[in-house]
One Martini backbone bead per residue (centre of mass of N, CA, C, O) as a GRO file, in nm:
protein
  254
    1MET     BB    1   2.415   9.682   2.894
    2GLY     BB    2   2.540   9.970   2.808
    3LEU     BB    3   2.793  10.199   2.788
    4GLY     BB    4   2.869  10.496   2.865
    5ILE     BB    5   3.065  10.759   2.800
    6LYS     BB    6   3.188  10.789   3.086
    7ASN     BB    7   3.261  10.491   3.122
    8LEU     BB    8   3.451  10.473   2.879
    9GLN     BB    9   3.650  10.690   2.976
   10CYS     BB   10   3.731  10.544   3.239
   11LEU     BB   11   3.831  10.284   3.110
   12PHE     BB   12   4.051  10.411   2.935
   13LEU     BB   13   4.207  10.542   3.167
   14PHE     BB   14   4.271  10.279   3.321
   15VAL     BB   15   4.427  10.133   3.094
   16THR     BB   16   4.642  10.349   3.052
   17VAL     BB   17   4.759  10.350   3.339
   18LEU     BB   18   4.829  10.043   3.343
   19LEU     BB   19   5.029  10.056   3.083
   20LEU     BB   20   5.257  10.258   3.139
   21PRO     BB   21   5.469  10.083   3.297
   22VAL     BB   22   5.505   9.876   3.069
   23LEU     BB   23   5.591  10.066   2.843
   24SER     BB   24   5.829  10.188   2.991
   25TYR     BB   25   5.984   9.923   3.048
   26GLY     BB   26   5.986   9.824   2.736
   27GLU     BB   27   6.213  10.000   2.687
   28GLN     BB   28   6.491   9.991   2.510
   29LEU     BB   29   6.808   9.977   2.519
   30GLU     BB   30   7.047  10.121   2.365
   31ASN     BB   31   7.228   9.886   2.212
   32SER     BB   32   7.126   9.614   2.312
   33LEU     BB   33   7.171   9.312   2.492
   34TYR     BB   34   7.140   8.953   2.561
   35THR     BB   35   7.107   8.772   2.879
   36ARG     BB   36   7.250   8.659   3.187
   37ALA     BB   37   7.214   8.678   3.553
   38THR     BB   38   7.396   8.682   3.857
   39PHE     BB   39   7.536   8.609   4.188
   40TYR     BB   40   7.750   8.701   4.460
   41GLY     BB   41   7.880   8.647   4.775
   42SER     BB   42   7.935   8.871   5.059
   43PRO     BB   43   7.948   8.998   5.369
   44ASP     BB   44   7.935   9.321   5.235
   45CYS     BB   45   7.861   9.317   4.909
   46TYR     BB   46   8.113   9.334   4.773
   47GLY     BB   47   8.378   9.264   4.631
   48THR     BB   48   8.685   9.113   4.526
   49GLN     BB   49   9.034   9.074   4.575
   50SER     BB   50   9.059   8.795   4.373
   51GLY     BB   51   9.038   8.892   4.100
   52ALA     BB   52   9.127   8.843   3.756
   53CYS     BB   53   9.226   9.155   3.715
   54GLY     BB   54   9.405   9.255   3.980
   55PHE     BB   55   9.269   9.492   4.174
   56GLY     BB   56   9.185   9.429   4.451
   57ASP     BB   57   9.067   9.672   4.645
   58TYR     BB   58   8.955   9.825   4.406
   59GLY     BB   59   8.753   9.584   4.326
   60ARG     BB   60   8.569   9.627   4.584
   61ASN     BB   61   8.509   9.969   4.576
   62VAL     BB   62   8.441  10.033   4.313
   63ASN     BB   63   8.147  10.179   4.250
   64GLY     BB   64   8.036  10.090   4.538
   65GLY     BB   65   8.055   9.766   4.462
   66LYS     BB   66   7.954   9.775   4.156
   67VAL     BB   67   8.019   9.464   4.026
   68SER     BB   68   8.178   9.219   3.788
   69GLY     BB   69   8.165   8.920   3.644
   70VAL     BB   70   8.283   8.767   3.338
   71SER     BB   71   8.307   8.606   3.031
   72ARG     BB   72   8.310   8.702   2.727
   73LEU     BB   73   8.389   9.008   2.827
   74TYR     BB   74   8.687   8.959   2.918
   75ARG     BB   75   8.902   8.915   2.690
   76ASN     BB   76   9.176   8.831   2.831
   77GLY     BB   77   9.145   9.126   3.008
   78THR     BB   78   9.046   9.367   2.828
   79GLY     BB   79   8.761   9.397   2.996
   80CYS     BB   80   8.889   9.536   3.216
   81GLY     BB   81   8.702   9.820   3.338
   82ALA     BB   82   8.445   9.796   3.217
   83CYS     BB   83   8.120   9.937   3.137
   84TYR     BB   84   7.774   9.864   3.246
   85GLN     BB   85   7.437   9.828   3.164
   86VAL     BB   86   7.196   9.654   3.374
   87ARG     BB   87   6.876   9.483   3.298
   88CYS     BB   88   6.609   9.339   3.401
   89LYS     BB   89   6.302   9.126   3.279
   90ILE     BB   90   6.101   9.190   3.539
   91PRO     BB   91   5.850   9.406   3.582
   92THR     BB   92   5.775   9.337   3.894
   93HIS     BB   93   6.111   9.348   3.993
   94CYS     BB   94   6.215   9.571   3.785
   95ASN     BB   95   6.374   9.840   3.696
   96GLU     BB   96   6.461  10.079   3.453
   97GLU     BB   97   6.784  10.121   3.510
   98GLY     BB   98   6.930   9.942   3.694
   99THR     BB   99   7.279   9.884   3.653
  100ARG     BB  100   7.621  10.001   3.716
  101ILE     BB  101   7.924   9.851   3.606
  102VAL     BB  102   8.238   9.691   3.688
  103VAL     BB  103   8.496   9.510   3.564
  104THR     BB  104   8.685   9.262   3.794
  105ASP     BB  105   8.608   8.972   3.665
  106TYR     BB  106   8.585   8.619   3.635
  107GLY     BB  107   8.288   8.429   3.515
  108GLU     BB  108   8.077   8.134   3.545
  109GLY     BB  109   7.754   8.014   3.450
  110ASP     BB  110   7.419   7.973   3.363
  111ARG     BB  111   7.433   8.127   3.089
  112THR     BB  112   7.626   8.369   3.182
  113ASP     BB  113   7.777   8.710   3.175
  114PHE     BB  114   7.683   8.787   3.476
  115ILE     BB  115   7.848   8.834   3.803
  116LEU     BB  116   7.716   8.990   4.056
  117SER     BB  117   7.707   9.181   4.295
  118ALA     BB  118   7.486   9.234   4.539
  119ARG     BB  119   7.462   9.539   4.491
  120ALA     BB  120   7.397   9.523   4.188
  121TYR     BB  121   7.158   9.329   4.188
  122SER     BB  122   6.968   9.496   4.381
  123GLU     BB  123   6.955   9.755   4.190
  124MET     BB  124   6.743   9.617   3.984
  125ALA     BB  125   6.524   9.649   4.183
  126THR     BB  126   6.243   9.701   4.313
  127PRO     BB  127   6.139   9.855   4.566
  128GLY     BB  128   6.134   9.589   4.813
  129LEU     BB  129   6.240   9.332   4.593
  130ALA     BB  130   6.525   9.205   4.636
  131ASN     BB  131   6.469   8.925   4.767
  132GLN     BB  132   6.298   8.819   4.528
  133LEU     BB  133   6.526   8.844   4.319
  134PHE     BB  134   6.726   8.653   4.458
  135ALA     BB  135   6.538   8.395   4.434
  136PHE     BB  136   6.595   8.343   4.128
  137GLY     BB  137   6.928   8.376   4.074
  138VAL     BB  138   6.835   8.391   3.761
  139VAL     BB  139   6.838   8.641   3.496
  140ASP     BB  140   6.716   8.829   3.257
  141VAL     BB  141   6.907   9.050   3.035
  142GLU     BB  142   7.006   9.377   2.956
  143TYR     BB  143   7.282   9.537   2.768
  144ARG     BB  144   7.547   9.797   2.784
  145ARG     BB  145   7.787   9.998   2.687
  146ILE     BB  146   7.963  10.236   2.892
  147PRO     BB  147   8.094  10.499   3.022
  148CYS     BB  148   8.333  10.580   3.230
  149ARG     BB  149   8.307  10.746   3.564
  150TYR     BB  150   8.552  10.956   3.764
  151ASN     BB  151   8.505  11.169   3.986
  152GLY     BB  152   8.822  11.308   4.076
  153TYR     BB  153   8.970  11.111   3.864
  154ASN     BB  154   9.244  10.989   3.732
  155LEU     BB  155   9.459  10.825   3.576
  156MET     BB  156   9.620  10.532   3.711
  157ILE     BB  157   9.927  10.383   3.839
  158GLN     BB  158   9.955  10.069   3.967
  159VAL     BB  159  10.151   9.896   4.183
  160HIS     BB  160  10.192   9.587   4.225
  161ASP     BB  161  10.237   9.378   4.495
  162LYS     BB  162  10.450   9.184   4.327
  163SER     BB  163  10.651   9.383   4.330
  164ASN     BB  164  11.031   9.440   4.302
  165PHE     BB  165  11.243   9.646   4.415
  166PRO     BB  166  11.421   9.690   4.105
  167ASN     BB  167  11.354   9.401   3.934
  168TYR     BB  168  11.023   9.423   3.945
  169ILE     BB  169  10.731   9.508   3.738
  170ALA     BB  170  10.382   9.582   3.803
  171ILE     BB  171  10.093   9.703   3.630
  172LEU     BB  172   9.779   9.909   3.689
  173PRO     BB  173   9.525  10.046   3.539
  174ILE     BB  174   9.317  10.308   3.678
  175TYR     BB  175   9.055  10.501   3.627
  176GLN     BB  176   8.916  10.435   3.344
  177SER     BB  177   8.776  10.617   3.112
  178GLY     BB  178   8.529  10.552   2.905
  179LEU     BB  179   8.549  10.309   2.612
  180SER     BB  180   8.827  10.216   2.626
  181ASP     BB  181   9.080   9.987   2.565
  182ILE     BB  182   9.353   9.815   2.707
  183THR     BB  183   9.592   9.631   2.496
  184ALA     BB  184   9.872   9.777   2.582
  185ALA     BB  185  10.226   9.793   2.696
  186GLN     BB  186  10.499  10.028   2.766
  187ILE     BB  187  10.851  10.089   2.819
  188TRP     BB  188  11.107  10.316   2.886
  189GLN     BB  189  11.435  10.283   2.740
  190ALA     BB  190  11.672  10.509   2.778
  191ASP     BB  191  11.948  10.374   2.687
  192CYS     BB  192  11.796  10.287   2.397
  193LYS     BB  193  11.567  10.469   2.293
  194GLU     BB  194  11.304  10.274   2.369
  195TRP     BB  195  11.026  10.078   2.335
  196ARG     BB  196  10.898   9.826   2.556
  197ASP     BB  197  10.740   9.547   2.593
  198MET     BB  198  10.481   9.430   2.777
  199ARG     BB  199  10.331   9.190   2.984
  200ARG     BB  200  10.043   9.011   3.001
  201VAL     BB  201   9.963   8.835   3.269
  202PHE     BB  202   9.673   8.942   3.382
  203GLY     BB  203   9.425   9.098   3.297
  204GLY     BB  204   9.540   9.436   3.380
  205VAL     BB  205   9.838   9.314   3.394
  206PHE     BB  206  10.173   9.446   3.367
  207ASP     BB  207  10.515   9.343   3.288
  208TYR     BB  208  10.879   9.376   3.403
  209GLN     BB  209  11.205   9.301   3.372
  210ASN     BB  210  11.437   9.501   3.463
  211PRO     BB  211  11.398   9.794   3.506
  212PRO     BB  212  11.463  10.098   3.488
  213LYS     BB  213  11.619  10.355   3.609
  214GLY     BB  214  11.431  10.566   3.764
  215SER     BB  215  11.203  10.711   3.616
  216LEU     BB  216  10.880  10.616   3.476
  217SER     BB  217  10.764  10.530   3.148
  218PHE     BB  218  10.456  10.508   2.953
  219ARG     BB  219  10.257  10.307   2.722
  220LEU     BB  220   9.916  10.309   2.600
  221GLN     BB  221   9.699  10.100   2.437
  222THR     BB  222   9.412  10.197   2.258
  223SER     BB  223   9.061  10.088   2.201
  224LEU     BB  224   8.807  10.203   1.951
  225ASN     BB  225   8.637  10.064   1.717
  226GLY     BB  226   8.938   9.964   1.600
  227ASN     BB  227   9.088  10.210   1.718
  228THR     BB  228   9.428  10.301   1.761
  229LYS     BB  229   9.636  10.425   2.040
  230TRP     BB  230   9.884  10.622   2.203
  231LEU     BB  231   9.960  10.671   2.555
  232GLU     BB  232  10.160  10.902   2.727
  233VAL     BB  233  10.344  10.856   3.046
  234SER     BB  234  10.553  11.068   3.209
  235ASP     BB  235  10.711  11.017   3.495
  236VAL     BB  236  10.498  10.860   3.693
  237LEU     BB  237  10.740  10.722   3.831
  238PRO     BB  238  10.954  10.718   4.062
  239ASP     BB  239  11.261  10.618   4.148
  240GLU     BB  240  11.112  10.497   4.429
  241TRP     BB  241  10.908  10.279   4.390
  242LYS     BB  242  10.598  10.125   4.514
  243ALA     BB  243  10.430   9.878   4.626
  244GLY     BB  244  10.074   9.954   4.613
  245VAL     BB  245  10.100  10.217   4.454
  246ALA     BB  246   9.927  10.504   4.327
  247TYR     BB  247   9.977  10.695   4.026
  248ASP     BB  248   9.941  10.999   3.884
  249THR     BB  249   9.886  11.124   3.545
  250TYR     BB  250   9.689  11.381   3.487
  251ILE     BB  251   9.498  11.202   3.309
  252GLN     BB  252   9.249  11.110   3.050
  253LEU     BB  253   9.032  10.923   2.897
  254ASP     BB  254   8.774  10.920   2.651
   0.00000   0.00000   0.00000
């Protein structure tokens, strides 16, 4: 027995409605790449204080704890602070938006580029299916670099906890917005009237032995799509700077 016109219309409508979620999910993130992601556990699901980027407490709480360790994207520490949108590829378990993370650590897994905090990993899940997504352990993902956005925050220069006034200083730029990487840092040596290179110790941390007395000025080299420029932050640290304190530059990167 053949189907009538009304039955055919209903069947077409049913198939269309059924396919809409699949077609919507199947839309590729613009300029996306593909890899795998897993997660690491912590008692409160935030990041870790001991990450390879040297971020400390900032690395635990930045972006609401939605952070990640990376492997290839670490780039000897240049990738610290970069932001990515990451979306898993299981239509029944993964939502369309995925998660937006900040790189705060280095980590390697089973052919994975992202080792996400539990908060970030669960945010990729369809509502109510986070536990099932955790059960996979490792999932295929697509990702893309996105601009970092920190509403209400300027770029800040944090004096690393290992600094020792006045003989040794290590600094860490934080709340870096935009897409640029910080590739180098210099300190102004006022008595010589010249910029002196700082050493990248590890991750996003730069240091200098026997820094100048008085307030301190720095230059940060930024790189975006192969184009580099220097950003000067004058007198950002006071005469008696303190370890562990973050000082506002009152500017922000593009």
